[in-house]
N, C-alpha and C positions, 0 to 999 in steps of 0.2 A: 282814662283807666289807668289800672294800675294790673299788670300781669305776671310770671314768675319768671322775664325776664332779670340777671343780677341789675339791680341797683348800689350804684357806690353809695347813694346817702343813706340808704334802711340801713347796707351792713358798717355802715361809719360810728350811727348813733346805736346800732347795737353791738360795737367792742368797747362800746362808754359805759354799757348795763343798762340800754334802753330797751324796752316790749314794743316793738312797734307796728301798731293797724294802720292797715292799709286801708279800707271799705270802700269796695265798689259802689256806688249810692244809685240809686234811680239818677236817673241824666246821662252816666256812666255812659261810655261809649263802648263799643264792642259786643254788646249781647241783645243786637237788633232794633230797630223803627223803635218800634212799643214801649220797652226799655227806657230807650236814651229821652222817648215822649216825655214817660215820667215823671220829668223831672221838666220840663220845659216853662217857665213861669213859675216856677217854686224853688226860688234861692230861697236859701232861708228860713224854706220850710219843711219841704217834704224830704230833701236832701237832705237838708242838716240835719232831721231829728232819723236818716238810718247812722248817721255819725254815730249822733248819743245813743243809741239803743247799739249801738255793736260797741262805746265803750263801754255803756252797763251791762252787759253783756261779761265782758274781760274782769269789773269788777266784783260779780255778784258771783262771777265764777272764783272768781279769787284771787287772777291772775297781774291783778289789775291794782295800786293802795290808790285807796282816793283819794287820801294829800298829797298823791305827790306824782300829777293830773299836768302834763304840758299839753299843745295843740300846735303843728306847727307843717303850714303846706305851701305853697308853692305851686303862682294861677291863680286858679281856683282853689283847690288848697288853697292858697292866702287868705284868699276870703273865704272860708272856709271855716279856719280858724280866728280868722278875727271874727266870725256871727258865732261861733259858736263858744266864744266868751262874751257874745253880748245875751245867746239865748240862753244858755248857762253857765253866770256871772262864777258863783258859785264850786265850779267843776274842775276848774282851769288852775292850774296855781303859775304858769308860763303859758306864752305865748310868741309863738314868731311865724310871720306873713310874710313871705319872699315874694314880691310885686302879685300883693292881692289887689281885685276891688275893694274900694271902699267905702267910693257914691253908685251907686248901678244908675242914678241918675248923669251923673261924668262922667260916665262908660258909653252908658248912650251919646250923651253932647258929642265924645271925642269921636267914633264912631262917623259919628250924622259929620261931621267938620273932616274927616281923614279919608274916605272911603265914598260922600256923600249922599245922601236922601236917599235921593231910590236908587241904589247899589246894593250888588246883593250880602255883600258882609251888613248894610245895617238889617237888610231887614231880615236876614238867620237872626241879630242880638236885640230887635227888637221882637221875636219869635221866640225864642228863648229865655231871655230877661225877662221882658217885657216892655208898653208902650209907653213912651214917655206918658203922653197926652189924653189917655187910656185907663193908666195903672200907675198913675205917680201916686196916691198914698200906697200901695205891696211895698212900691217900690224906694221911698222913704225909708217904711218898717227893715225892709231888707237891707238896708246903706247901715254897717256899721259903722262908719265916720258920725253918723246925722243922729248913731245914740250911744255914744260914747262913753254918756254920764254909765251908763247897764254894763260898763268891763273894770271888776275889780282886780285882776291881773297884771303883773307887769309884761308890756308888750313892746318886742325886737320887733322890728317892721327894715326890712332889707330890698333892694332896689335895685339895680343896674338903668344909669340914665341915659342912656340909649334906645334903652326898649320899646320897640314900635307895638306890644299888642297889649301890654297893658302901662297904659300912661303915668309915667312917672308919678303927677302929681292924685294920682291915689295914693303914693304913699307921704304924700306933704299932709293931702289933704287928715288924713289920718290922724298923723307926729299930729298935726294943729287940733284936732277934735279934744284929743288926747291930753293933750298939756294944758288945755282951755277950760277938760273938767276937770283938773286938776291929776289927769294920773299917769301911770309910773308907764312913763315910754319913751326908745333910743329907737333916732334911724340912721340905716344905715343905707349911705347912694354911693358906688359903685359904680 
Protein backbone atom coordinates (compact mmCIF):
# COMPACT_ATOMS: atom_id res chain seq x y z
CA UNK A 1 0.00 0.00 0.00
CA UNK A 2 0.98 3.60 -0.38
CA UNK A 3 1.12 5.89 2.60
CA UNK A 4 2.23 9.42 3.45
CA UNK A 5 5.95 8.61 3.75
CA UNK A 6 8.46 10.21 1.40
CA UNK A 7 8.59 8.29 -1.89
CA UNK A 8 11.65 9.08 -4.00
CA UNK A 9 10.11 7.56 -7.15
CA UNK A 10 7.02 9.77 -6.84
CA UNK A 11 9.21 12.82 -6.20
CA UNK A 12 11.36 12.05 -9.26
CA UNK A 13 8.29 11.68 -11.48
CA UNK A 14 6.64 14.83 -10.09
CA UNK A 15 9.88 16.78 -10.59
CA UNK A 16 9.64 15.86 -14.29
CA UNK A 17 6.11 17.28 -14.45
CA UNK A 18 4.07 14.10 -14.02
CA UNK A 19 0.87 14.07 -11.99
CA UNK A 20 1.20 10.92 -9.86
CA UNK A 21 -1.82 8.92 -8.73
CA UNK A 22 -1.31 6.13 -6.17
CA UNK A 23 -4.67 4.50 -5.41
CA UNK A 24 -4.97 2.13 -2.49
CA UNK A 25 -7.23 -0.31 -4.31
CA UNK A 26 -9.17 -3.11 -2.68
CA UNK A 27 -6.78 -5.73 -1.48
CA UNK A 28 -4.21 -3.19 -0.28
CA UNK A 29 -2.70 -3.78 3.13
CA UNK A 30 -3.00 -1.44 6.07
CA UNK A 31 -6.79 -1.11 6.08
CA UNK A 32 -7.70 -4.29 7.90
CA UNK A 33 -8.42 -7.86 6.89
CA UNK A 34 -11.86 -7.17 5.38
CA UNK A 35 -10.41 -4.61 2.95
CA UNK A 36 -7.51 -6.93 2.03
CA UNK A 37 -9.93 -9.83 1.52
CA UNK A 38 -11.92 -7.80 -1.04
CA UNK A 39 -8.98 -8.16 -3.41
CA UNK A 40 -8.36 -11.85 -2.92
CA UNK A 41 -8.79 -13.85 -6.14
CA UNK A 42 -9.76 -10.61 -7.92
CA UNK A 43 -6.49 -9.80 -9.67
CA UNK A 44 -7.25 -8.13 -12.98
CA UNK A 45 -10.86 -7.55 -11.91
CA UNK A 46 -12.05 -5.48 -8.94
CA UNK A 47 -8.56 -4.40 -7.94
CA UNK A 48 -7.91 -3.16 -11.48
CA UNK A 49 -11.34 -1.50 -11.62
CA UNK A 50 -10.34 0.62 -8.62
CA UNK A 51 -7.24 1.87 -10.46
CA UNK A 52 -9.21 2.63 -13.63
CA UNK A 53 -11.96 4.39 -11.64
CA UNK A 54 -9.36 6.68 -10.04
CA UNK A 55 -7.87 7.51 -13.44
CA UNK A 56 -11.35 8.23 -14.85
CA UNK A 57 -12.04 10.57 -11.91
CA UNK A 58 -8.88 12.59 -12.60
CA UNK A 59 -9.66 12.80 -16.31
CA UNK A 60 -13.29 13.84 -15.67
CA UNK A 61 -12.11 16.50 -13.21
CA UNK A 62 -9.78 17.91 -15.86
CA UNK A 63 -6.67 17.15 -13.79
CA UNK A 64 -5.21 14.61 -16.24
CA UNK A 65 -4.95 14.76 -20.02
CA UNK A 66 -6.43 11.55 -21.49
CA UNK A 67 -4.06 11.87 -24.45
CA UNK A 68 -1.02 11.66 -22.17
CA UNK A 69 -1.68 8.92 -19.63
CA UNK A 70 0.96 6.38 -18.63
CA UNK A 71 0.75 3.55 -16.11
CA UNK A 72 3.76 2.60 -14.00
CA UNK A 73 4.29 0.19 -11.14
CA UNK A 74 6.56 -2.26 -9.40
CA UNK A 75 5.79 -5.75 -8.09
CA UNK A 76 1.98 -5.90 -7.87
CA UNK A 77 2.02 -2.42 -9.39
CA UNK A 78 3.99 -3.82 -12.33
CA UNK A 79 1.28 -6.43 -12.76
CA UNK A 80 -1.40 -3.71 -12.51
CA UNK A 81 0.40 -1.64 -15.14
CA UNK A 82 0.41 -4.57 -17.56
CA UNK A 83 -3.17 -5.51 -16.75
CA UNK A 84 -4.28 -1.90 -17.19
CA UNK A 85 -2.83 -2.01 -20.70
CA UNK A 86 -4.78 -5.21 -21.35
CA UNK A 87 -8.07 -4.14 -19.80
CA UNK A 88 -8.20 -0.59 -21.15
CA UNK A 89 -5.83 -0.64 -24.13
CA UNK A 90 -6.80 2.77 -25.52
CA UNK A 91 -6.41 4.53 -22.18
CA UNK A 92 -2.66 4.36 -21.66
CA UNK A 93 -0.05 5.75 -24.04
CA UNK A 94 2.90 4.10 -22.24
CA UNK A 95 3.37 1.24 -19.78
CA UNK A 96 6.25 0.68 -17.36
CA UNK A 97 6.26 -2.56 -15.36
CA UNK A 98 9.03 -3.19 -12.86
CA UNK A 99 9.26 -6.79 -11.63
CA UNK A 100 5.59 -7.42 -12.34
CA UNK A 101 3.89 -10.77 -12.63
CA UNK A 102 2.79 -11.41 -16.20
CA UNK A 103 1.48 -14.98 -16.06
CA UNK A 104 -0.37 -15.90 -12.87
CA UNK A 105 -0.22 -19.64 -13.54
CA UNK A 106 3.56 -19.31 -13.76
CA UNK A 107 3.57 -17.21 -10.57
CA UNK A 108 1.83 -20.00 -8.72
CA UNK A 109 4.09 -22.66 -10.26
CA UNK A 110 7.15 -20.65 -9.13
CA UNK A 111 5.87 -20.52 -5.55
CA UNK A 112 5.06 -24.22 -5.59
CA UNK A 113 8.59 -25.04 -6.86
CA UNK A 114 10.43 -22.63 -4.58
CA UNK A 115 8.34 -22.92 -1.40
CA UNK A 116 6.79 -26.38 -1.68
CA UNK A 117 3.26 -27.56 -2.41
CA UNK A 118 2.45 -27.79 1.30
CA UNK A 119 4.08 -24.51 2.32
CA UNK A 120 2.29 -21.55 3.95
CA UNK A 121 3.67 -19.31 1.17
CA UNK A 122 2.10 -21.39 -1.61
CA UNK A 123 -1.18 -21.61 0.35
CA UNK A 124 -1.15 -17.81 0.72
CA UNK A 125 -0.67 -17.26 -3.03
CA UNK A 126 -3.39 -19.78 -3.91
CA UNK A 127 -5.78 -17.94 -1.56
CA UNK A 128 -4.69 -14.52 -2.84
CA UNK A 129 -4.39 -15.09 -6.59
CA UNK A 130 -6.36 -18.30 -7.22
CA UNK A 131 -5.96 -22.05 -7.31
CA UNK A 132 -4.44 -23.31 -10.58
CA UNK A 133 -6.58 -26.46 -10.47
CA UNK A 134 -9.98 -24.83 -9.95
CA UNK A 135 -9.43 -21.28 -11.25
CA UNK A 136 -7.40 -21.86 -14.41
CA UNK A 137 -9.74 -19.93 -16.75
CA UNK A 138 -9.80 -16.93 -14.39
CA UNK A 139 -6.00 -17.02 -14.04
CA UNK A 140 -5.53 -17.12 -17.82
CA UNK A 141 -7.90 -14.11 -18.24
CA UNK A 142 -5.98 -12.22 -15.55
CA UNK A 143 -2.53 -12.94 -17.04
CA UNK A 144 -1.21 -10.09 -19.24
CA UNK A 145 1.30 -12.35 -21.02
CA UNK A 146 -1.56 -14.52 -22.24
CA UNK A 147 -3.37 -11.41 -23.54
CA UNK A 148 -0.47 -9.50 -25.05
CA UNK A 149 -2.35 -9.07 -28.33
CA UNK A 150 -4.76 -6.70 -26.52
CA UNK A 151 -2.04 -4.21 -25.55
CA UNK A 152 -1.64 -1.12 -27.74
CA UNK A 153 0.83 1.08 -25.84
CA UNK A 154 4.59 0.60 -25.87
CA UNK A 155 5.80 -1.37 -22.85
CA UNK A 156 9.01 -1.02 -20.85
CA UNK A 157 9.77 -4.04 -18.65
CA UNK A 158 12.43 -3.73 -15.93
CA UNK A 159 13.47 -6.68 -13.78
CA UNK A 160 16.36 -7.65 -11.52
CA UNK A 161 17.97 -10.90 -12.60
CA UNK A 162 18.33 -12.06 -8.99
CA UNK A 163 14.78 -11.20 -7.86
CA UNK A 164 13.64 -13.89 -5.44
CA UNK A 165 10.09 -12.61 -5.00
CA UNK A 166 8.89 -12.19 -8.59
CA UNK A 167 10.67 -14.65 -10.87
CA UNK A 168 12.65 -12.71 -13.54
CA UNK A 169 11.15 -15.13 -16.08
CA UNK A 170 7.88 -13.20 -15.69
CA UNK A 171 9.28 -10.18 -17.55
CA UNK A 172 10.96 -12.42 -20.12
CA UNK A 173 7.64 -14.22 -20.74
CA UNK A 174 5.91 -10.87 -21.17
CA UNK A 175 8.55 -9.59 -23.56
CA UNK A 176 8.31 -12.75 -25.69
CA UNK A 177 4.50 -12.55 -25.74
CA UNK A 178 4.53 -8.88 -26.76
CA UNK A 179 7.09 -9.46 -29.50
CA UNK A 180 5.16 -12.47 -30.80
CA UNK A 181 2.05 -10.26 -30.96
CA UNK A 182 4.01 -7.59 -32.88
CA UNK A 183 3.85 -5.07 -30.02
CA UNK A 184 6.41 -2.46 -28.98
CA UNK A 185 8.41 -3.67 -25.99
CA UNK A 186 11.78 -3.17 -24.35
CA UNK A 187 13.11 -5.45 -21.58
CA UNK A 188 15.82 -4.11 -19.26
CA UNK A 189 17.37 -6.68 -16.96
CA UNK A 190 19.43 -5.34 -14.06
